[in-house]
C-alpha positions in Angstrom: -82.9 -74.9 72.2 -86.0 -76.2 73.7 -87.3 -74.7 76.7 -89.4 -76.4 79.4 -88.6 -79.8 80.9 -92.1 -81.1 80.4 -92.0 -80.6 76.6 -88.4 -81.7 76.3 -88.6 -85.1 78.4 -92.3 -85.9 78.0 -94.0 -84.2 75.1 -91.5 -84.9 72.4 -90.9 -88.7 73.4 -94.7 -89.3 73.6 -95.4 -87.5 70.3 -92.7 -89.5 68.5 -93.7 -92.8 70.0 -97.3 -92.2 68.9 -96.1 -91.2 65.3 -94.0 -94.3 65.0 -96.8 -96.5 66.0 -99.4 -95.0 63.6 -97.7 -94.5 60.5 -96.5 -97.3 58.0 -94.2 -96.9 54.9 -94.5 -99.6 52.3 -96.5 -101.9 54.8 -93.6 -101.5 57.4 -93.4 -99.7 60.7 -91.3 -96.5 60.4 -88.4 -98.1 62.4 -88.3 -101.2 60.2 -88.5 -98.7 57.1 -85.7 -96.7 58.4 -83.6 -99.6 59.1 -84.0 -100.9 55.7 -83.3 -97.6 54.1 -79.9 -97.2 56.1 -78.7 -100.7 55.5 -79.5 -100.1 51.8 -77.6 -96.7 51.7 -74.5 -98.7 53.6 -74.3 -101.6 51.5 -72.2 -102.1 48.3 -74.2 -101.3 45.2 -72.4 -103.0 42.4 -72.7 -106.9 42.9 -72.1 -109.8 40.8 -73.7 -113.2 42.0 -74.5 -111.5 45.4 -70.9 -110.6 46.1 -69.5 -106.9 46.0 -67.3 -106.1 43.0 -64.3 -103.9 43.6 -63.6 -101.8 40.6 -60.0 -100.9 39.8 -59.3 -97.8 37.9 -57.5 -98.4 34.7 -56.1 -95.7 32.7 -55.8 -96.4 29.1 -53.4 -94.5 26.9 -54.5 -95.7 23.5 -54.6 -93.4 20.7 -57.8 -93.6 18.5 -57.3 -92.8 14.7 -60.3 -91.8 12.6 -60.0 -92.1 9.1 -62.4 -90.5 6.6 -62.5 -91.3 2.9 -63.2 -88.4 0.6 -64.1 -90.9 -2.3 -66.5 -93.0 -0.5 -69.5 -93.9 -2.8 -72.2 -96.4 -1.4 -73.0 -99.5 -3.3 -76.7 -98.7 -3.2 -78.6 -95.6 -3.5 -81.7 -95.3 -1.2 
């Protein structure tokens, strides 16, 4: 994959450390930014009063009847 022990064990860690110390995302250091992104991705998204809501699947077998009147005349003419 990566050839050369100097690059693999010294160059990449130094470059990564320098990058992590220089950049900021939303005013946060990258490790803090990544931590907040990971915790957001893992926590439940649907909440009510700060607590997770467990959704139960309900299958409704109700029939819907649509009725159309042919003789419908509105009271007002616009």
